[in-house]
C-alpha positions, 0 to 999 in steps of 0.5 A, spaced: 060 966 605 058 968 612 051 968 611 051 961 610 056 959 616 051 963 620 045 959 618 048 952 618 051 954 625 045 957 628 040 952 625 044 946 627 047 949 634 039 950 636 038 943 634 044 941 638 042 945 644 035 942 644 039 935 645 042 938 652 035 941 654 032 934 653 037 931 657 036 935 663 029 936 662 027 929 661 032 927 667 035 922 662 042 923 666 038 919 672 039 912 668 045 909 665 041 906 659 042 907 651 037 913 652 041 917 657 047 917 652 043 919 646 044 926 647 051 926 647 051 921 641 046 926 637 050 932 639 056 929 635 052 927 629 049 933 629 055 937 628 058 932 624 052 932 619 052 940 619 059 941 617 059 935 612 053 939 609 056 946 609 063 943 606 058 940 600 054 946 599 061 950 598 063 945 593 057 945 590 057 953 590 064 952 587 062 948 581 056 952 579 061 958 579 066 955 575 060 954 570 058 961 570 065 964 570 070 961 566 075 964 571 072 961 577 078 959 582 076 952 587 074 953 594 081 953 598 082 948 604 083 954 608 076 958 606 073 951 607 076 950 614 075 957 617 068 957 615 067 950 618 070 952 625 066 958 625 060 954 624 062 949 630 064 955 634 057 958 633 053 951 634 058 950 641 056 957 643 048 955 642 050 949 647 053 953 652 048 958 652 043 952 653 047 949 659 048 956 662 040 957 662 039 950 665 044 951 671 041 958 672 034 957 671 032 950 672 035 949 679 031 943 680 034 939 674 041 941 675 041 940 683 038 933 681 044 932 676 049 935 682 046 930 687 047 924 683 054 926 681 055 927 689 052 920 690 056 917 685 063 919 689 060 916 695 058 910 692 065 909 689 068 909 696 063 905 699 060 910 704 055 915 705 056 923 707 054 921 714 060 916 715 065 920 712 068 922 718 069 914 720 074 913 714 081 914 714 084 921 713 087 919 706 080 917 703 077 923 706 081 927 703 080 924 696 073 925 697 073 932 699 078 933 693 073 929 688 067 934 691 071 940 689 073 937 682 066 936 681 064 943 683 069 945 678 067 941 672 060 943 673 061 950 672 059 953 665 066 955 664 069 948 664 063 945 660 064 951 655 072 948 654 069 941 653 064 943 648 069 948 644 074 942 644 069 937 642 066 941 636 072 944 633 075 938 633 069 934 630 069 940 625 076 940 623 076 932 622 070 932 618 072 938 614 078 935 612 075 928 610 070 931 606 075 936 603 080 930 601 074 925 599 071 931 594 078 932 591 079 925 590 073 925 586 075 931 581 
C-alpha cells in the first residue's frame, strides 16, 4: 500500500507544486482576475482528485482480492484514511518545497509578491510609506503591526501550516465521502 500512497502523493504533489510555480513565475498574483485564482482552485481540485483516485483504487484492489481469495477482508476505513492522509502529506510537502524554492531562489518574483502585499496594506489605510509619519499614532501602529504580520505570514513555516491544514482536511473529507458512497453501493 505504501508504494501506491507514494506514487499518488508524488505524482499529484508535483502537479500541485507546478501550480505554485506557475502562480509565481507567471506573476499571476499581480492581477485580481480569474487566472490568478486558478492555481489555488487547481490545488484544491488536484488533491481532491488524487485522494478520490487513491480510495477508488483501494476499493478496486479489495474487490479483486475478494474474487481471488475467498477470505479477503474489506478495506477498512482506518487503512483508507491513513493512506489518504499520508498521500496528502506527501503532496503538501511537494508544495512547501516549491514555495521554499521560490522564496530562496527566485528573489525577484518573491520580492515583487511581497511588495504588492505591502502596497495593499498602505492602500487599505489610504496612505503611502512616505506619509505614514503624518498619520495618527493608532493608524501608524496598525500599519506597523500589519507589516510584521505580513513578514510572519510569508515565511515558509506559515505557508507550511496552511498547506498542511488545507491538504489534510481535503483528504479527510474526500476520503470519508468516497468511502461512505462506496459502502452504500455495496
